[in-house]
C-alpha positions in Angstrom: 28.6 -0.9 26.8 25.4 0.9 27.6 25.9 3.4 24.8 26.5 0.6 22.3 23.4 -1.2 23.4 21.4 2.1 22.8 23.0 2.4 19.4 22.0 -1.1 18.4 18.4 -0.5 19.7 18.3 2.7 17.5 19.6 0.9 14.4 17.1 -2.0 15.0 14.3 0.6 15.3 15.5 2.4 12.2 15.5 -0.8 10.1 12.2 -1.8 11.5 10.6 1.5 10.4 12.2 1.3 7.0 11.0 -2.3 6.5 7.5 -1.6 7.6 7.2 1.6 5.6 8.5 0.1 2.5 6.4 -3.1 2.6 3.3 -1.2 3.6 3.5 1.4 0.8 4.4 -1.3 -1.7 1.3 -3.4 -0.8 -0.8 -0.2 -0.8 0.1 0.5 -4.4 -0.6 -3.1 -5.4 -4.1 -3.0 -3.7 -4.7 0.4 -5.2 -3.9 -1.0 -8.7 -6.2 -3.9 -8.0 -9.0 -1.5 -7.1 -8.3 0.4 -10.3 -8.7 -2.8 -12.4 -11.8 -3.8 -10.4 -13.2 -0.3 -11.3 -12.8 -1.3 -15.0 -14.5 -4.6 -14.4 -17.6 -2.9 -13.0 -18.1 -1.4 -16.5 -17.5 -4.7 -18.3 -19.8 -6.4 -20.8 -17.5 -9.4 -20.9 -14.3 -9.7 -18.9 -11.9 -12.6 -19.3 -9.1 -11.7 -16.9 -7.7 -9.1 -14.5 -3.9 -9.1 -14.2 -1.9 -7.3 -11.5 1.9 -7.3 -12.0 4.4 -6.8 -9.2 5.6 -3.5 -10.8 2.2 -2.0 -9.9 0.8 -2.1 -13.4 -2.4 -3.9 -14.3 -4.4 -5.1 -17.2 -8.1 -5.9 -17.7 -9.0 -7.9 -20.7 -12.5 -7.9 -22.1 -15.1 -5.6 -23.7 -16.4 -2.6 -21.7 -19.2 -0.1 -21.7 -17.8 3.4 -22.3 -16.6 4.9 -19.0 -14.4 7.7 -17.8 -10.9 6.5 -17.0 -10.2 9.4 -14.7 -12.9 8.2 -12.3 -11.2 4.7 -12.2 -7.8 6.3 -11.5 -9.4 8.4 -8.8 -10.9 5.3 -7.1 -7.6 3.5 -7.2 -5.7 6.6 -6.0 -8.0 7.2 -3.1 -7.8 3.6 -1.9 -4.0 3.8 -2.2 -3.8 7.1 -0.3 -6.1 5.9 2.6 -4.1 2.7 3.0 -0.8 4.6 3.1 -2.3 7.0 5.7 -3.5 4.0 7.8 -0.1 2.3 7.5 1.9 5.4 8.4 -0.4 6.1 11.4 0.0 2.5 12.6 3.8 2.7 12.3 3.9 6.0 14.2 1.7 4.5 17.0 4.0 1.5 17.2 7.1 3.7 17.3 5.8 5.9 20.1 4.1 3.3 22.2 5.6 2.8 25.7 5.9 -0.9 25.4 7.8 -0.8 22.1 10.4 1.6 23.4 11.0 -0.5 26.5 10.5 2.3 29.0 
């Protein structure tokens, strides 16, 4: 019975890690896409809407001053990367904390 209890704890921990990792990375990409579109809005003459879709794509409607799209991609990518690093670090800290393991 003790071995089965340990197996169930391991399976629960595994699903917890998968769920936290998946939702964290997904939300990081959405926030990074939003940051990308906000980068476009900073260069706008007239902006009517910013749309962020659940597939991670975005759209900014309006008229813009000429600006380099690579810089806007870099801003969104950096924000996404830092949020993913923070999320993974948080998950690792939770996994290896003494209270979470039940020691």
